[in-house]
Structure formats: C-alpha cells, structure tokens
C-alpha positions in Angstrom: 0.0 0.0 0.0 1.4 3.4 -1.0 1.9 5.8 1.9 2.4 9.6 1.4 2.5 12.4 3.9 2.8 16.2 3.4 2.9 17.9 6.8 3.7 21.6 6.7 1.7 24.2 4.8 3.8 25.6 2.0 3.7 29.3 1.0 5.6 31.1 -1.7 6.3 34.9 -1.8 8.3 36.9 -4.3 9.5 39.3 -1.6 10.5 39.0 2.1 8.4 42.0 3.1 5.2 40.5 1.7 5.9 37.4 3.9 6.4 39.6 7.0 3.1 41.4 6.4 1.1 38.3 5.7 2.4 36.5 8.8 2.2 39.6 11.0 5.7 39.0 12.5 5.9 40.7 15.9 6.9 40.7 19.5 5.7 37.1 20.2 8.1 35.8 17.6 11.7 34.6 18.0 13.8 34.6 14.8 17.0 32.6 14.4 18.9 33.8 11.3 22.3 35.0 9.9 23.5 38.5 9.9 24.0 38.4 6.1 20.2 37.9 5.8 19.3 40.3 8.6 21.1 43.3 7.2 19.6 43.6 3.7 16.1 42.0 4.3 15.1 42.2 8.0 16.7 45.3 9.7 15.1 47.8 7.3 11.7 46.6 8.5 12.2 47.4 12.2 10.4 44.3 13.4 9.5 43.9 17.0 10.5 40.3 17.1 13.6 39.1 19.0 16.6 37.9 17.0 19.8 35.8 17.3 22.5 35.3 14.7 23.5 31.6 14.6 27.1 32.3 13.5 27.7 34.2 16.7 27.6 30.9 18.6 29.6 28.7 16.3 30.4 28.2 12.7 29.7 25.3 10.3 27.1 22.6 10.8 25.1 22.2 14.0 26.8 20.8 17.0 25.7 20.1 20.6 28.0 22.9 21.8 26.6 25.4 19.3 23.0 24.5 20.2 23.7 24.8 24.0 25.1 28.3 23.4 22.1 29.5 21.5 19.7 28.1 24.1 21.6 29.9 26.8 21.5 33.2 24.8 17.9 33.0 23.8 15.7 35.4 26.0 13.8 33.6 28.7 10.4 34.4 27.2 7.6 32.2 26.0 7.3 32.9 22.3 4.3 31.8 20.2 6.5 31.1 17.2 10.0 30.2 16.3 11.0 31.4 12.9 14.1 30.0 11.1 15.4 32.1 8.3 18.6 30.5 7.0 20.3 27.4 5.7 20.5 23.9 7.1 22.3 24.9 10.4 19.7 27.6 11.3 16.8 25.3 10.4 18.0 22.3 12.3 18.7 24.3 15.4 15.3 26.0 15.2 13.6 22.7 15.1 15.0 21.9 18.5 14.0 25.3 19.9 10.3 24.5 19.6 10.7 21.7 22.1 9.7 22.3 25.7 13.0 21.3 27.4 15.9 22.2 29.6 18.0 19.2 28.9 21.3 18.4 27.3 21.1 18.0 23.5 22.6 14.5 23.7 19.6 13.5 25.8 17.2 14.7 23.2 19.0 12.8 20.4 19.2 9.7 22.5 15.5 10.1 23.4 16.2 10.0 27.1 13.6 12.8 27.6 10.1 13.2 26.0 9.8 15.4 23.0 7.1 18.0 23.6 6.5 20.7 21.1 5.1 23.9 22.7 5.7 26.5 20.0 4.8 26.9 16.3 7.6 26.6 13.8 8.0 28.6 10.6 10.9 27.8 8.3 12.2 30.1 5.5 15.1 28.4 3.7 17.8 30.6 2.2 19.6 27.8 0.3 18.2 25.4 -2.4 19.5 22.2 -1.0 18.3 20.8 2.3 14.6 20.5 1.8 14.6 20.6 5.6 11.6 23.0 5.7 9.3 20.0 4.9 11.1 17.2 6.8 11.1 16.0 10.5 14.8 15.4 10.6 17.6 17.1 12.5 21.3 16.2 12.1 23.9 17.4 14.4 27.5 16.7 15.5 27.3 15.4 19.1 30.8 16.1 20.2 30.1 14.4 23.5 29.8 11.2 21.5 32.3 12.1 18.8 29.8 11.5 16.0 27.0 12.9 14.0 23.5 11.8 15.1 20.1 12.1 13.5 16.8 12.7 15.3 13.6 11.9 13.4 10.3 12.9 15.1 7.0 14.4 14.1 7.4 17.1 16.7 10.2 18.5 14.5 7.9 19.3 11.5 7.4 22.9 10.7 3.9 24.3 10.8 4.6 26.5 7.8 7.4 26.3 5.1 7.9 29.6 3.3 9.7 29.9 -0.1 11.1 33.3 -0.9 13.5 33.1 -3.9 15.0 36.6 -3.4 16.7 35.3 -0.2 18.9 33.2 -2.3 20.5 36.1 -4.2 23.4 36.4 -1.8 24.4 32.7 -2.1 27.9 32.4 -3.7 28.0 30.3 -6.8 29.9 27.4 -5.1 27.4 27.1 -2.3 24.5 27.5 -4.8 25.8 24.5 -6.7 26.8 22.3 -3.7 23.4 22.9 -2.0 21.4 22.2 -5.2 23.5 19.0 -5.9 22.4 17.9 -2.4 18.8 18.4 -3.5 19.5 16.4 -6.7 20.9 13.6 -4.6 17.8 13.7 -2.3 15.6 13.3 -5.4 17.5 10.5 -7.0 18.1 8.6 -3.8 14.4 8.9 -3.0 13.4 7.7 -6.4 15.3 4.4 -6.1 14.5 3.8 -2.4 12.6 0.7 -1.5 10.0 3.0 0.1 9.3 5.0 -3.0 5.9 5.0 -4.7 4.0 6.7 -7.4 3.4 9.8 -5.3 7.0 10.3 -4.2 8.3 9.6 -7.7 6.3 12.5 -9.1 8.1 14.9 -6.8 11.5 13.2 -7.3 11.3 13.2 -11.1 10.2 16.8 -11.3 13.0 17.9 -9.0 15.6 16.0 -11.1 14.3 17.6 -14.2 14.2 21.2 -12.8 17.7 21.0 -11.3 19.5 19.3 -14.3 17.8 21.5 -16.9 18.8 24.5 -14.8 22.4 23.4 -14.7 22.5 23.0 -18.5 21.1 26.5 -18.9 23.7 27.9 -16.5 26.5 26.2 -18.4 25.2 27.6 -21.6 24.4 31.2 -20.4 26.9 31.7 -17.6 27.0 31.7 -13.8 24.9 34.8 -13.4 22.0 33.2 -15.2 21.2 31.4 -11.9 19.6 34.6 -10.7 17.0 34.2 -13.4 16.0 30.7 -12.2 16.4 30.9 -8.4 12.7 30.1 -7.9 13.0 26.9 -9.9 15.8 25.7 -7.8 14.1 26.6 -4.5 10.9 24.8 -5.6 12.9 21.8 -6.8 14.7 21.5 -3.4 11.3 21.6 -1.8 10.0 18.9 -4.1 13.0 16.7 -3.3 12.5 17.3 0.4 8.9 16.2 0.2 10.0 13.0 -1.6 12.8 12.0 0.7 10.7 12.9 3.8 8.6 9.9 2.7 11.3 7.6 1.6 14.5 8.4 3.3 17.9 8.7 1.7 20.6 6.0 1.4 24.2 5.1 0.8 25.3 8.5 -0.6 24.4 10.2 2.7 25.6 7.3 4.8 29.1 7.2 3.3 29.4 11.0 3.5 28.9 11.3 7.2 32.3 10.2 8.4 33.9 12.6 6.0 31.7 15.5 7.1 32.1 14.6 10.8 35.9 14.1 10.9 36.9 16.8 8.4 34.0 19.2 8.7 33.2 19.1 5.0 29.8 20.9 4.3 27.0 18.4 4.0 26.1 19.0 0.3 29.8 19.0 -0.8 30.4 15.7 1.2 27.4 14.1 -0.5 28.6 15.2 -3.9 31.9 13.3 -3.4 30.0 9.9 -3.2 27.0 10.6 -5.5 27.9 9.2 -8.9 30.2 6.5 -7.6 27.4 5.0 -5.5 25.0 5.1 -8.4 27.6 3.5 -10.8 27.7 0.6 -8.4 23.9 0.4 -8.1 23.7 0.4 -11.9 26.4 -2.3 -12.2 24.8 -4.5 -9.6 21.2 -4.3 -10.7 20.6 -2.2 -13.9 17.1 -3.6 -14.5 15.3 -2.4 -11.4 14.0 1.1 -10.4 17.3 2.6 -11.4 16.4 1.9 -15.0 13.6 4.5 -14.8 16.1 7.1 -13.3 18.5 6.3 -16.1 15.9 7.0 -18.6 15.1 10.4 -17.0 18.7 11.3 -16.9 19.4 10.2 -20.5 16.5 12.3 -21.8 17.8 15.5 -20.0 21.5 14.9 -20.8 20.6 13.9 -24.4 22.4 10.6 -24.5 21.2 7.2 -25.7 18.8 5.5 -23.2 20.8 2.3 -23.2 24.0 4.2 -22.2 24.9 4.4 -18.5 24.3 8.1 -17.6 26.5 8.6 -14.6 29.8 9.4 -16.4 28.0 12.1 -18.4 26.3 13.4 -15.3 29.6 13.6 -13.5 31.0 15.6 -16.5 28.2 18.1 -16.2 28.6 18.5 -12.4 32.4 18.8 -12.7 32.0 21.8 -15.0 30.0 23.5 -12.3 32.0 22.3 -9.2 35.2 20.3 -9.3 34.9 17.0 -7.5 37.8 16.4 -5.2 39.7 13.3 -4.1 39.0 12.3 -0.5 42.7 12.7 0.3 42.4 16.4 -0.5 40.2 16.9 2.6 42.9 15.3 4.8 41.5 11.8 4.9 44.3 9.2 5.1 44.5 5.8 3.4 44.4 4.1 6.9 40.9 5.6 7.4 39.3 3.8 4.5 38.5 0.7 6.5 37.8 2.8 9.6 35.2 4.9 7.7 33.7 1.7 6.1 33.2 0.0 9.5 31.8 3.2 11.0 29.2 3.4 8.2 28.3 -0.3 8.6 27.9 0.1 12.4 26.2 3.5 12.7 24.3 4.2 9.5 22.0 1.2 9.3 18.9 3.5 9.2 20.2 5.0 6.0 21.6 1.9 4.5 18.1 0.3 4.8 17.0 2.8 2.2 19.6 1.7 -0.4 18.4 0.8 -3.9 20.1 -2.6 -3.2 22.2 -3.7 -0.3 25.9 -2.9 -0.4 28.4 -5.3 1.3 31.3 -4.1 3.4 33.6 -5.0 0.5 31.6 -2.8 -1.9 31.5 0.2 0.4 35.3 -0.3 1.0 35.8 -0.3 -2.8 33.9 3.0 -3.1 36.1 4.7 -0.6 39.2 3.3 -2.3 38.1 4.5 -5.7 37.4 8.0 -4.5 40.5 8.3 -2.3 
C-alpha cells in the first residue's frame, strides 16, 4: 500500500516584506537567522521580534555545543512562534527550539527525555538544497559522542514552510551548486528507495528535471543566469524534500557522514563526493530495477542514448559546475578507508536500509578506495 504524507503548509512569496506582512511578524516571535540575511532584508523593516544570529555561537554545521550556546543566549520568554530564516544549520537548530525542554542536546538525540512541542515553527530556507523545511529530521554533530547523530520525530515538523526566492540572491555560486546538488541527490536517492511509490516519484522526477535543466542552462548562459531561475531551484529543493521525507535517503548520505564529521566538509559537498560512484555501483549490480527509470530520465535530459549508462555524463556536467575532489584532498588518510567503512556499517543502518540494493562491506570499502 502506498503511503504519502505532506505535513507543513507551504507558502511562496516573491519578496520578504510580503511574507512579514502576511504572517504579522511581531513581539511574540523569535527569529534565528544569519547577519547576512538580517542586514539587507530584516533590519530595514524594524520588526518587534527578537533575533539571534546563529554564527555568533559557532560556525559550520550544528553541534551540541553550538545549540547549547544558542539556548543559553535566547531570551527567557515564552514565544508563540520560532522562525528560522537561513540554511540547514539555522533550520536544524530552530527545530529543536520548539521543544519544551531544559535538557542536554545529547539526551534529546538519544531520546532520554520526552519530545514535547510547545511553539509553532515557521521555516524560511535561504539555500536550495536541504529541503529541511518539509522534513522532520535534525542532524547534528554530538561532540560528546564524537559522531553525527540524527533525530527523526513528528514534533520537528514545521507548521509552515515559506519559499522566498530573493533570499537566495546572496548565495555564492559554489554554495548554490553544492546545495542544489544535495537536492538532486535527495531526489535520486528517494526515487530508487525501496519505500518510493508513485506519489514520491512524481516529486523526485520533477526535482531532477528542474535541477538538471537549470544546470545545463547555467553552463550555456553563464553563472549569473542562476539569478533568473532561483525560484525553480528553490521549488525543486522543496519537491526533493517532500520526496525524501517519505522515503529516506541511502548510501550516498551514509558514506558522506564520516567525511563530514571528521573533516567538517559541508553536507552538500560531502554528499557530492560519493554521489555518482554509489550510483555507478547500483547500476552495475542491478541495472534492470527502479534505477532503469532514473537512467531514462537522466538520459533524456542529458541527451544521451537510453541504453547508455548516464553517470559518467552526469559527472562531467557536475564537474563543469563544481570540481569533484579526491577524498585525500580533505585530509583523509588511506588508513581511514577501513575505519570509515566499518563506521558506516555500524552507525548508519537507518540510511543503508533505504539503499536501492544492499551494499556489502567490500563494496563500500571499494567505493572509498576508488574515491581516495
């Protein structure tokens, strides 16, 4: 039986001020954001809401230390709404701020305390990659446990997801590409997941089409052309988020976590390193299953023969936009290849269960070796 859920209400506005007026942002709201968003879009409006800038309390992706600092700095006031205006770090932390709690972050992730949501959550993404505005997932580095951990709970869903393309205008080209590649990975991993169905495939396929056609247009017309199609990428990221919220993601994400955790490689960029290599292995091991449908979609967009394996061509296109690096360039050592492999096998079973087909330890080890 097909199962499909779509939890937050989704809104789209052309301009930030229209959103502020429509949602009547005021003194009962707490906004977590970044100063680079606040200065051009928020400060001129003189809002009565309270603000914190995430980067003042730590840089990079969320960690338990960063979250604890933000909780301590947040005014002791009962807000009606938490509003996240930012990328994945801001969004993930804001999801935790809606919980009624006074506990250590590690206790939340290990579910040692009940999760009780006592505030509304509004999420306004400023990148086109995470899709986190429509998911119930938080990922954070738990330094106390020396690993990244994921928390999945319905209490983490936003009440409203708000898409405002103009907020992406300040995103540097490299981060625009790495975040949108992450969305592309969400869509493709979702499509081949054992949990995919006709509903999720609609969102996945459309996201793949919008992102890849956008890339080809950017390659043809230049980097600045992205500003003409920001709305397409933001919507595509949202579609991909809806898809993988229902199906989960798989080995690409699982293999990237040790690299991101140890060497602090941004999430989208870390996923990019493993993307095509994982799918080349999927295609080699079982080319006649669901991946055959994805190959057909890719072949049509990339204008290659349907019977031709598309991942080399896809890799060529992506490399023109953002160079794929060897794992050793991040500082990873050859001795860490079996260490990372065993860590994935031991700690990422939740993600590996969503693989198109199971991958053995030897196959995962070979992927790391090929990319090293």
